[in-house]
BAFI-3210 file (N, C-alpha, C; in Angstrom, 3 decimals, decimal comma, padded with zeros to 6 digits):
// residues 279
n [1|2|3|4|5|6|7|8|9|10|11|12|13|14|15|16|17|18|19|20|21|22|23|24|25|26|27|28|29|30|31|32|33|34|35|36|37|38|39|40|41|42|43|44|45|46|47|48|49|50|51|52|53|54|55|56|57|58|59|60|61|62|63|64|65|66|67|68|69|70|71|72|73|74|75|76|77|78|79|80|81|82|83|84|85|86|87|88|89|90|91|92|93|94|95|96|97|98|99|100|101|102|103|104|105|106|107|108|109|110|111|112|113|114|115|116|117|118|119|120|121|122|123|124|125|126|127|128|129|130|131|132|133|134|135|136|137|138|139|140|141|142|143|144|145|146|147|148|149|150|151|152|153|154|155|156|157|158|159|160|161|162|163|164|165|166|167|168|169|170|171|172|173|174|175|176|177|178|179|180|181|182|183|184|185|186|187|188|189|190|191|192|193|194|195|196|197|198|199|200|201|202|203|204|205|206|207|208|209|210|211|212|213|214|215|216|217|218|219|220|221|222|223|224|225|226|227|228|229|230|231|232|233|234|235|236|237|238|239|240|241|242|243|244|245|246|247|248|249|250|251|252|253|254|255|256|257|258|259|260|261|262|263|264|265|266|267|268|269|270|271|272|273|274|275|276|277|278|279]
n.u [100,166|098,563|098,818|099,642|099,743|101,151|100,949|101,461|100,879|100,084|099,282|097,619|097,018|099,078|099,818|101,573|101,644|098,999|098,807|100,451|098,946|096,769|097,887|098,336|098,177|096,934|098,832|097,606|094,196|093,288|094,645|095,270|095,238|096,932|096,477|098,147|097,378|097,294|096,186|094,961|094,137|091,584|088,226|086,818|088,914|089,971|087,829|087,702|090,211|090,317|088,039|088,732|090,896|089,597|088,047|089,934|091,438|091,069|090,505|090,641|092,322|092,259|094,035|093,872|095,729|097,430|096,868|094,352|092,783|092,956|091,286|091,002|091,163|090,499|088,861|085,586|084,224|083,957|084,155|085,331|087,893|086,917|084,405|084,973|086,677|084,885|083,124|084,770|085,172|082,585|082,344|084,336|083,274|081,061|082,329|083,304|085,682|087,896|088,191|089,731|087,600|086,176|085,484|088,409|090,161|090,957|093,771|094,322|096,135|099,444|101,718|099,834|097,401|096,901|095,995|094,727|095,136|094,057|095,022|094,344|095,864|097,101|099,276|101,301|103,208|105,390|107,676|110,173|113,118|116,385|116,812|114,736|111,953|109,183|106,051|105,482|108,007|109,209|107,617|108,183|110,901|110,696|109,144|110,900|112,969|111,675|110,387|107,571|104,704|101,955|099,680|099,279|097,838|095,703|094,722|092,239|091,184|088,575|085,873|087,738|090,020|092,686|095,156|096,764|095,128|093,090|094,615|095,175|092,640|092,244|094,299|093,471|091,047|092,010|093,848|092,052|090,602|092,606|093,478|091,262|091,217|091,160|092,984|096,380|096,886|099,037|099,651|099,221|100,027|098,745|099,466|099,443|101,529|104,878|105,156|107,163|109,853|112,338|112,570|112,349|114,758|116,424|115,566|115,780|115,088|115,062|113,408|110,854|109,869|108,071|105,549|105,095|104,282|103,783|105,130|103,670|103,005|105,218|105,780|103,964|104,314|105,478|103,852|101,372|101,864|103,029|103,506|104,343|104,816|103,238|103,729|103,756|104,121|106,707|107,953|110,181|110,888|111,572|112,955|113,041|114,070|112,839|113,161|113,042|110,900|109,512|109,440|107,806|108,167|106,132|105,722|104,825|105,207|106,181|106,563|109,052|110,574|110,591|111,518|114,447|115,272|116,584|114,947|111,813|108,944|106,123|105,920|104,313|104,595|105,640|104,089|103,067|103,379|106,417|109,088|111,918|115,121|117,828|120,660]
n.v [090,811|093,783|095,466|098,282|098,302|098,577|099,012|099,549|100,360|097,955|096,970|094,946|094,037|092,608|089,198|087,960|089,803|089,789|087,245|087,594|089,411|087,790|086,247|087,873|088,456|089,349|089,910|089,594|089,273|091,786|093,663|096,636|097,859|099,966|101,191|102,633|103,524|102,966|100,374|099,220|099,776|099,256|099,426|097,165|095,494|096,999|096,893|094,091|093,640|095,407|094,538|091,875|092,341|093,783|091,829|090,409|092,041|094,036|096,732|098,596|101,157|103,439|105,346|107,144|106,299|107,393|105,521|104,341|106,465|106,740|106,744|104,121|102,555|099,836|099,460|098,824|100,755|103,965|106,440|109,768|111,782|113,787|112,611|109,916|109,454|109,935|107,845|105,650|106,181|105,746|103,049|101,989|102,670|100,999|098,616|098,885|100,198|102,781|106,115|109,130|110,878|110,338|110,485|110,949|108,236|106,969|105,463|103,249|101,446|100,042|102,635|104,502|107,102|107,777|109,889|108,621|109,575|109,426|110,761|112,795|114,460|114,845|116,223|118,998|119,703|120,992|119,791|120,291|120,046|121,359|124,772|124,859|126,682|126,720|124,932|124,298|124,320|122,228|120,038|120,025|119,288|116,728|115,382|115,594|113,965|111,591|110,683|110,347|110,539|108,315|109,448|111,838|111,142|109,579|110,308|112,189|115,505|116,365|118,009|120,036|122,319|121,526|119,115|120,192|122,234|120,756|119,575|121,875|122,431|120,122|120,342|122,603|121,660|119,459|120,604|122,118|120,101|118,740|120,745|120,964|118,728|116,810|118,414|117,897|115,215|113,025|112,361|109,848|110,182|109,362|109,034|108,828|109,987|111,204|113,532|115,344|116,620|115,388|112,430|111,894|112,414|110,285|108,990|107,229|108,490|111,699|113,595|112,648|113,401|115,531|114,506|113,568|114,792|117,727|120,934|122,267|120,710|120,449|121,075|119,694|117,378|118,350|120,510|119,294|117,530|114,892|111,522|109,430|109,315|107,806|106,551|105,909|105,200|105,840|103,412|102,631|101,156|102,091|103,481|106,751|109,828|112,986|116,074|114,797|113,103|110,001|108,615|106,354|104,526|102,351|100,591|097,805|097,463|096,902|093,588|093,381|095,092|094,201|091,582|091,381|091,996|091,149|090,810|089,298|089,799|092,004|092,226|093,300|096,549|097,630|100,072|101,007|099,089|101,042|100,002|098,242|099,754|098,749|097,168]
n.w [122,915|121,952|118,794|116,687|113,364|109,994|106,423|102,888|099,399|098,053|095,585|094,198|091,682|090,666|090,609|092,414|094,493|095,283|096,383|098,580|100,064|100,653|102,579|104,757|108,189|111,438|114,485|116,870|117,976|118,482|116,998|115,068|111,686|109,503|106,311|103,868|101,245|097,595|096,991|094,732|091,240|090,514|091,545|092,466|093,298|095,383|097,139|097,640|098,874|101,155|102,431|103,071|104,829|106,814|107,963|109,340|111,030|113,988|113,553|110,559|108,893|106,299|103,911|100,873|097,913|094,911|092,908|093,506|092,830|090,134|086,970|085,426|082,214|082,273|084,410|085,398|086,868|086,156|087,372|088,151|089,659|092,433|092,738|092,363|094,562|096,706|096,276|096,892|099,590|100,639|100,025|101,698|104,206|104,250|104,658|107,176|107,424|108,298|107,052|105,590|105,809|108,046|111,632|113,595|115,047|118,334|119,505|122,075|122,928|123,648|124,480|123,976|124,872|121,349|118,633|115,717|112,527|109,376|106,241|103,327|101,021|098,545|095,970|094,812|092,938|094,029|095,003|093,612|091,505|092,413|091,597|089,807|089,065|088,566|088,223|085,560|084,326|085,733|084,952|082,232|082,227|083,336|081,384|079,260|080,139|080,087|082,330|083,661|085,588|085,649|086,586|085,227|083,025|083,988|086,544|087,346|088,215|088,591|090,304|090,174|088,570|088,234|089,424|091,412|092,350|093,490|095,486|097,027|098,082|099,593|101,482|102,953|104,107|105,554|107,349|108,859|110,159|111,597|113,315|114,898|116,460|119,566|122,153|123,391|122,889|121,288|117,747|115,175|112,010|108,905|105,654|102,088|100,663|101,415|104,104|104,290|102,269|102,248|102,140|099,395|098,257|097,851|095,639|092,534|090,188|090,312|089,162|089,413|091,831|091,925|091,857|094,382|096,780|098,848|099,650|101,490|103,648|105,229|107,907|109,389|110,968|113,241|113,954|114,385|116,398|116,021|116,838|115,219|111,697|109,008|105,793|102,197|098,801|097,660|097,425|098,831|101,411|104,709|107,767|108,948|110,558|111,477|112,925|115,361|115,075|114,170|110,957|108,896|106,067|104,446|102,319|100,196|097,349|093,854|092,384|090,989|092,446|095,140|094,988|094,753|097,356|100,589|102,743|103,709|101,612|102,178|104,933|107,833|109,170|112,359|114,184|116,679|119,649|119,739|117,633|118,927|119,096|116,965|118,222]
ca.u [100,093|097,933|099,757|099,228|100,584|100,946|101,458|100,911|101,311|099,868|099,250|097,228|096,917|100,142|099,428|102,440|101,225|097,693|099,057|100,997|097,816|095,971|098,575|098,501|097,444|097,324|099,595|096,612|092,854|092,979|095,531|094,768|096,078|096,908|096,751|098,469|097,110|097,728|095,740|094,757|093,492|090,194|087,392|086,511|090,092|090,035|086,780|088,106|091,351|089,984|087,077|089,492|091,666|088,646|087,599|091,023|091,970|090,005|090,185|091,463|092,296|092,732|094,253|093,953|096,901|097,095|096,336|092,902|092,116|092,990|090,146|091,714|090,252|090,096|087,962|084,189|083,815|084,647|084,043|086,548|088,189|086,255|083,310|085,575|087,146|083,729|082,625|085,646|084,890|081,350|082,672|085,056|082,351|080,262|083,183|083,766|087,039|087,954|088,739|090,012|086,365|085,526|086,107|089,669|090,087|091,962|094,446|094,572|097,056|100,750|102,214|098,716|096,560|097,276|094,963|095,090|094,550|094,308|095,021|094,316|096,249|097,624|100,564|101,101|104,364|106,371|108,908|110,910|114,567|117,035|116,909|113,527|111,111|107,747|105,465|105,595|109,386|109,452|106,958|108,922|112,110|110,296|108,750|112,109|113,728|110,848|109,989|106,248|103,777|100,705|098,651|099,042|096,858|094,581|094,194|091,493|090,879|087,200|085,540|088,795|090,652|093,993|095,451|097,269|093,982|092,461|095,524|094,966|091,386|092,433|095,140|092,646|090,124|092,750|094,346|090,915|090,253|093,691|093,489|090,088|091,313|091,322|094,357|097,178|097,035|099,883|098,997|099,860|099,544|098,812|099,266|100,108|102,761|105,637|104,791|108,350|110,487|113,616|112,634|112,421|116,113|117,129|114,919|116,620|114,694|114,638|112,354|109,548|109,477|106,966|104,307|105,285|103,881|103,666|105,880|102,725|102,887|106,568|105,861|102,804|104,708|105,729|102,670|100,254|102,308|103,069|104,356|104,887|104,200|103,226|103,505|104,197|104,274|108,060|108,407|111,499|110,540|112,655|112,648|113,850|113,674|112,906|112,779|112,759|109,681|109,764|108,715|107,865|107,711|105,667|105,213|105,221|105,777|106,027|107,422|110,424|111,278|110,810|112,188|115,890|115,582|116,846|113,852|110,589|108,023|104,799|105,929|103,631|105,509|105,156|104,044|103,011|104,455|107,554|110,108|113,134|116,274|118,794|121,913]
ca.v [092,271|094,423|096,284|099,137|097,861|099,377|098,584|100,361|100,019|096,512|096,740|093,547|093,619|091,614|087,953|087,708|090,681|089,323|086,104|088,132|089,969|086,669|085,646|088,825|088,101|090,117|089,199|089,288|089,589|093,196|094,529|097,559|097,947|101,199|100,945|103,977|103,771|102,159|098,987|098,802|100,750|098,846|099,530|095,810|095,008|097,731|096,330|092,751|093,705|096,018|093,657|090,753|092,800|094,187|090,606|089,825|092,996|094,700|097,985|098,959|102,583|103,587|106,653|106,819|106,584|107,881|104,458|104,220|107,629|106,648|106,228|103,235|102,021|098,457|099,428|099,118|101,987|105,037|107,716|110,567|112,827|113,836|111,638|108,595|109,399|109,787|106,485|104,777|106,442|105,050|101,627|101,681|102,738|099,787|097,518|099,194|100,734|104,214|106,912|110,514|111,641|109,887|110,983|110,319|107,242|107,047|104,201|103,225|100,348|100,434|103,970|105,392|107,251|108,621|110,110|108,056|110,483|109,187|112,026|112,797|115,837|114,899|116,875|120,256|119,932|121,865|119,045|120,466|119,931|122,637|125,695|124,834|127,659|126,609|123,631|124,090|123,975|120,899|119,066|119,982|118,505|115,338|114,843|115,496|112,809|110,395|110,292|110,963|109,750|107,978|110,377|112,883|110,628|108,827|110,871|113,401|116,264|116,886|119,181|121,034|122,479|120,871|118,311|121,054|122,945|119,775|119,509|123,077|122,260|119,061|120,874|123,476|120,840|118,609|121,479|122,459|118,951|118,466|121,802|120,798|117,480|117,027|118,840|117,146|113,804|112,891|111,801|109,047|110,739|108,326|109,681|108,062|110,678|111,726|114,905|116,179|116,343|114,687|111,041|111,790|112,705|109,047|108,385|107,035|109,527|112,843|114,343|112,097|113,917|116,484|113,768|112,857|115,510|119,185|121,673|122,819|119,835|120,229|121,213|119,068|116,415|119,128|121,343|118,468|116,684|113,513|110,479|108,746|109,562|106,613|106,892|104,929|105,827|105,842|102,024|102,548|100,978|102,408|104,361|107,960|110,729|114,415|116,858|113,869|112,338|108,819|108,481|104,977|104,216|100,996|100,018|096,524|097,804|095,956|092,413|093,600|095,859|093,465|090,299|091,360|092,315|090,002|090,651|088,765|090,877|092,073|092,231|094,456|097,386|097,974|101,496|100,980|099,778|101,401|098,951|098,462|100,060|097,674|097,463]
ca.w [123,039|120,797|118,015|115,583|112,255|108,792|105,119|101,795|098,034|097,895|094,130|094,081|090,288|090,465|091,263|093,565|095,583|095,766|097,263|099,825|100,812|101,157|103,735|105,831|109,404|112,630|115,524|117,882|117,504|118,746|116,212|114,054|110,504|108,712|104,896|103,366|099,826|096,448|097,038|093,354|090,360|090,303|092,739|092,963|094,009|096,653|097,998|098,059|099,783|102,429|103,074|103,640|105,980|107,860|108,636|110,122|112,011|114,748|112,868|109,405|108,570|104,919|103,280|099,456|097,106|093,576|092,053|093,729|092,234|088,672|086,206|084,501|081,193|082,558|085,567|085,048|087,550|085,437|088,075|088,076|090,629|093,733|092,752|092,577|095,942|097,599|096,079|097,669|101,000|101,000|099,968|102,939|105,341|104,218|105,145|108,516|107,309|108,570|105,954|105,973|105,989|109,266|112,872|113,933|116,105|119,396|119,850|123,514|123,214|124,159|124,165|123,743|123,686|120,231|117,632|114,416|111,554|107,948|105,505|101,874|100,645|097,177|095,712|094,060|092,074|094,698|095,248|092,360|091,557|092,696|090,483|088,980|089,745|088,314|087,878|084,112|084,033|086,292|084,083|080,956|082,465|083,528|080,092|078,431|080,626|079,974|083,678|083,774|086,368|084,941|087,062|084,227|082,081|084,560|087,775|086,962|089,418|088,551|089,505|090,260|087,258|088,196|090,605|092,488|092,927|094,381|096,642|097,840|098,810|100,558|102,554|103,792|104,878|106,493|108,419|109,715|111,001|112,535|114,325|115,761|117,210|121,011|122,487|124,353|122,506|120,096|116,568|114,149|110,752|107,884|104,357|101,041|100,284|102,559|104,467|104,101|100,994|102,399|101,674|097,939|097,789|097,512|094,483|091,370|089,231|091,133|088,470|089,793|093,138|091,844|092,075|095,645|097,976|098,814|100,656|102,463|104,835|105,745|109,371|110,031|111,983|114,466|114,239|114,838|117,504|115,551|117,417|114,049|110,402|108,169|104,394|101,207|097,492|097,110|097,285|099,468|102,826|105,637|108,892|109,046|111,644|111,190|114,108|116,435|114,790|113,346|109,695|108,443|104,709|104,745|101,085|099,607|096,049|092,751|092,527|090,510|093,463|096,384|094,780|095,064|098,749|101,449|103,705|103,099|101,214|102,796|106,403|108,424|109,949|113,694|114,488|118,135|120,357|118,896|117,514|119,703|118,255|116,756|118,950]
c.u [099,484|098,902|099,030|100,206|100,270|101,544|100,859|101,374|101,244|099,799|098,848|096,896|098,002|099,791|100,259|102,018|099,880|097,885|099,605|099,861|096,960|096,575|098,726|097,600|097,863|098,154|098,689|095,256|092,495|093,845|094,743|095,766|095,859|097,302|096,912|098,434|097,737|097,449|095,631|094,143|092,001|089,417|087,093|087,666|090,254|089,019|087,182|089,204|090,980|088,928|087,759|090,220|090,751|088,102|088,662|091,518|090,801|089,570|091,164|091,238|092,948|092,907|094,474|095,328|096,471|096,467|094,847|092,137|092,180|091,626|090,746|090,748|089,728|089,117|086,535|083,653|084,600|084,448|085,380|086,653|087,486|085,134|083,830|086,028|085,972|083,101|083,447|085,423|083,638|081,554|083,350|084,127|081,458|081,012|083,630|085,185|087,012|088,691|089,095|088,771|085,649|086,186|087,402|089,475|091,180|092,488|094,787|095,466|098,383|101,219|101,092|098,422|097,232|096,064|095,449|094,369|094,944|094,110|094,881|094,611|096,854|098,998|100,323|102,334|105,404|107,644|109,765|112,415|115,178|117,151|115,696|112,447|109,618|107,322|105,678|107,010|109,707|108,837|107,713|110,191|111,769|109,916|109,976|112,947|112,947|110,414|108,674|105,314|102,480|099,539|098,300|098,010|095,581|094,013|093,550|091,062|089,434|086,559|086,578|089,495|091,982|094,162|095,976|096,159|093,226|093,302|095,313|093,699|091,531|093,291|094,307|091,705|090,852|093,328|093,224|090,604|091,353|093,757|092,347|090,152|091,467|092,769|095,047|097,357|097,903|099,115|099,876|099,244|099,795|098,483|099,967|101,467|103,544|105,247|105,936|109,059|111,705|113,621|112,758|113,844|116,916|116,524|115,874|116,351|114,193|113,536|110,963|109,019|108,298|105,612|104,279|104,912|103,813|104,490|104,972|102,590|104,212|106,677|104,743|103,191|105,025|104,471|101,527|100,716|102,351|104,002|105,082|104,124|104,348|102,917|104,003|104,628|105,652|108,577|109,850|111,244|111,744|112,120|113,593|113,286|113,848|112,355|112,368|111,526|110,017|108,840|108,912|107,294|107,400|105,227|105,702|105,883|105,567|106,954|108,866|111,256|111,559|111,528|113,677|116,244|115,754|115,735|112,605|109,625|106,733|104,800|105,236|104,608|104,867|105,230|104,011|102,707|105,656|108,551|111,333|114,292|117,236|120,120|123,071]
c.v [092,849|095,373|097,157|098,878|098,653|098,711|099,503|099,766|098,515|096,101|095,301|093,131|092,633|090,365|087,671|088,563|090,249|088,136|086,571|088,669|088,856|086,054|086,608|088,453|089,036|089,251|088,817|089,734|091,065|094,157|095,428|097,561|099,256|100,850|102,287|104,065|102,812|100,668|098,444|099,934|100,461|098,883|098,153|095,214|095,710|097,152|094,951|092,812|094,262|095,193|092,479|091,186|093,214|092,983|090,082|090,732|093,662|095,994|098,174|100,428|102,765|105,058|106,387|107,140|107,078|106,787|104,241|105,333|107,641|106,232|105,396|102,650|100,614|098,353|099,729|100,380|103,156|106,421|108,433|111,485|112,678|112,803|110,214|108,443|109,194|108,398|105,486|104,960|105,676|103,534|101,205|101,692|101,512|098,575|097,729|099,725|102,245|104,946|108,313|111,372|111,293|110,491|110,215|109,367|107,474|105,649|104,244|102,054|100,867|101,768|104,927|106,236|108,099|108,762|109,584|108,845|110,109|110,477|111,793|114,223|115,950|115,572|118,106|120,667|120,876|121,127|119,069|120,345|121,302|123,499|125,732|125,619|127,393|125,168|123,313|123,679|122,565|119,810|118,921|119,134|117,024|114,681|114,648|114,277|111,503|109,836|110,991|110,031|109,521|108,824|111,407|112,458|110,114|109,401|112,215|114,161|116,763|116,921|120,297|121,149|121,738|120,009|119,184|121,907|122,017|119,621|120,686|122,935|121,197|119,535|121,715|122,668|120,006|119,424|121,828|121,326|118,643|119,507|121,627|119,519|117,775|117,397|117,861|115,683|113,742|112,231|110,751|109,516|109,719|108,967|108,852|108,661|111,118|113,169|115,868|115,733|115,410|113,248|110,899|111,979|111,465|108,368|108,310|108,089|110,743|113,690|113,905|112,712|114,880|115,814|113,098|113,648|117,012|119,813|122,198|121,966|119,652|120,327|120,473|118,081|117,091|119,853|120,541|117,321|115,209|112,656|109,770|109,209|108,305|107,039|105,769|105,648|105,681|104,427|101,866|102,373|101,229|103,282|105,552|108,843|112,168|115,167|115,939|113,019|111,190|108,817|107,040|104,875|102,720|100,218|098,595|096,785|096,719|094,748|092,621|094,377|095,011|092,137|090,328|091,588|091,055|089,762|090,110|089,888|090,838|091,982|093,486|095,216|097,744|099,489|101,685|099,555|099,999|100,259|099,274|098,778|098,894|098,055|097,534]
c.w [121,770|120,109|117,006|114,451|110,996|107,563|104,072|100,474|097,789|096,425|093,800|092,651|089,898|091,265|092,502|094,760|096,148|096,709|098,604|100,692|101,403|102,420|104,905|107,010|110,537|113,571|116,676|117,358|117,689|117,941|115,262|112,882|109,778|107,287|104,206|101,838|098,847|096,643|095,616|092,567|090,204|091,617|093,317|093,735|095,349|097,637|098,514|099,116|101,144|103,177|103,750|104,900|107,138|108,609|109,601|111,238|112,753|114,082|111,721|109,094|107,207|104,552|101,786|098,863|095,737|092,705|092,270|093,015|090,709|088,128|085,088|083,491|081,491|083,722|085,119|085,706|086,954|086,070|088,071|089,288|091,957|093,818|092,977|094,021|096,899|097,476|096,894|099,172|101,434|100,963|101,275|104,146|105,411|104,740|106,582|108,564|107,481|107,456|106,442|106,213|107,286|110,494|113,160|115,122|117,142|119,699|121,320|123,917|123,738|123,593|123,775|124,972|122,614|119,318|116,293|113,343|110,116|107,166|104,010|101,425|099,245|097,103|094,839|093,252|092,694|095,104|093,979|092,582|091,831|091,444|089,576|089,700|089,627|088,043|086,410|083,719|084,541|085,429|082,762|081,103|082,590|082,192|079,197|078,827|080,471|081,316|083,977|084,535|085,566|085,437|085,989|083,201|082,758|085,857|087,467|088,208|089,517|089,952|089,569|088,910|087,121|089,453|091,742|093,115|093,884|095,646|097,572|098,685|099,910|101,745|103,509|104,676|105,919|107,638|109,401|110,669|112,014|113,636|115,339|116,601|118,700|121,350|123,421|124,043|121,253|118,957|115,896|112,840|109,640|106,531|103,281|100,687|101,512|102,843|104,316|102,826|101,096|101,884|100,156|097,410|097,442|096,282|093,302|090,306|090,012|090,482|088,931|091,091|093,063|092,027|093,442|096,894|097,764|099,941|101,765|103,717|105,578|107,268|110,099|111,128|113,312|114,898|114,840|115,740|117,121|116,406|116,303|112,820|109,561|106,741|103,497|099,939|096,880|096,830|097,783|100,968|103,739|106,763|108,857|110,154|111,211|112,401|115,262|116,248|113,845|112,118|109,189|107,027|104,703|103,496|100,826|098,265|095,013|092,938|092,064|091,520|094,700|096,211|095,153|096,529|099,575|102,434|103,009|102,751|102,028|104,307|106,916|109,298|111,291|113,883|116,007|118,585|119,434|118,806|118,372|118,755|118,147|117,417|117,962]
res [m|t|s|l|l|a|i|s|d|l|h|i|g|y|k|e|n|r|r|i|v|e|e|l|r|p|l|s|t|s|d|w|l|l|v|a|g|d|v|s|e|k|v|s|d|v|e|w|t|l|g|l|l|a|e|r|f|e|k|v|v|w|a|p|g|n|h|e|l|w|t|h|p|s|d|p|v|q|l|r|g|e|e|r|y|r|h|l|v|e|l|c|r|g|l|g|v|t|t|p|e|d|p|y|l|t|w|t|g|p|e|g|p|v|t|v|a|p|l|f|v|l|y|d|y|t|f|r|m|p|g|v|a|t|k|e|e|a|l|a|i|a|y|d|k|g|v|v|c|t|d|e|m|l|l|h|p|d|p|y|p|t|r|d|a|w|c|e|a|r|i|a|e|t|e|r|r|l|e|a|r|p|p|g|v|p|t|v|l|v|n|h|y|p|l|v|r|d|p|t|q|v|m|y|h|p|e|f|a|i|w|c|g|t|e|r|t|a|d|w|h|v|r|f|d|a|h|t|v|v|y|g|h|l|h|i|p|r|t|t|w|y|d|g|v|r|f|e|e|v|s|l|g|y|p|r|e|w|r|p|r|s|t|p|p|g|r|l|r|h|i|l|p|s|p|r|p|v|a]
***
């Protein structure tokens, strides 16, 4: 049976994770794979990974994570911001991988049809702790606690003045495209960050939530008729439900995170057909 599968946060800069990726295989020759960001900081690693997966799966769909958007000193490709993102989009197109800039695909397998929509909307510092009113105050608290996302140093928003301004532009463009999709067909929304704030409430460092999404997408799973929302970034793989919609956090994460778990690392998560509930 053909399946729609998902994974994210492969972080193949770690040798253990690279070996896991080398072992990833579809269940059938017609399986699709959703990759919800954070493949690597280096363009060459992104190309290697997505190229390998595109050879094995009938279709690969990619949504960017923050790590792909970093301009890391060790990466020979020193493009920044929007220019870096567009470079990755063209790289993916050359591999036959679908991006947020391409026409949405229609999955016609089990429980289809659904519109598969990869998203790129970033974050705008609105996932703030209770009682914190502004971005500036939230950042000050995070810096004081020593909980600071590397994005502040390496994720450049050029040509936008700030990351939240880039997020604003991405939200407007993504809303336009989602509203223009064919009516009457449910969606599978694929985004690196959770579309709702609730999943961040279990994070060990709640200050980090400001780098994890935007309040502007809080109703998208309802507004855009989501069958399932796929995301990563938090490195807390699990299934949750909001307004009757299934949310799947599908990350592999860092070796120090997956080693203590009882489940084998790198298992592809089933999106469609829907997993059977555990009795």
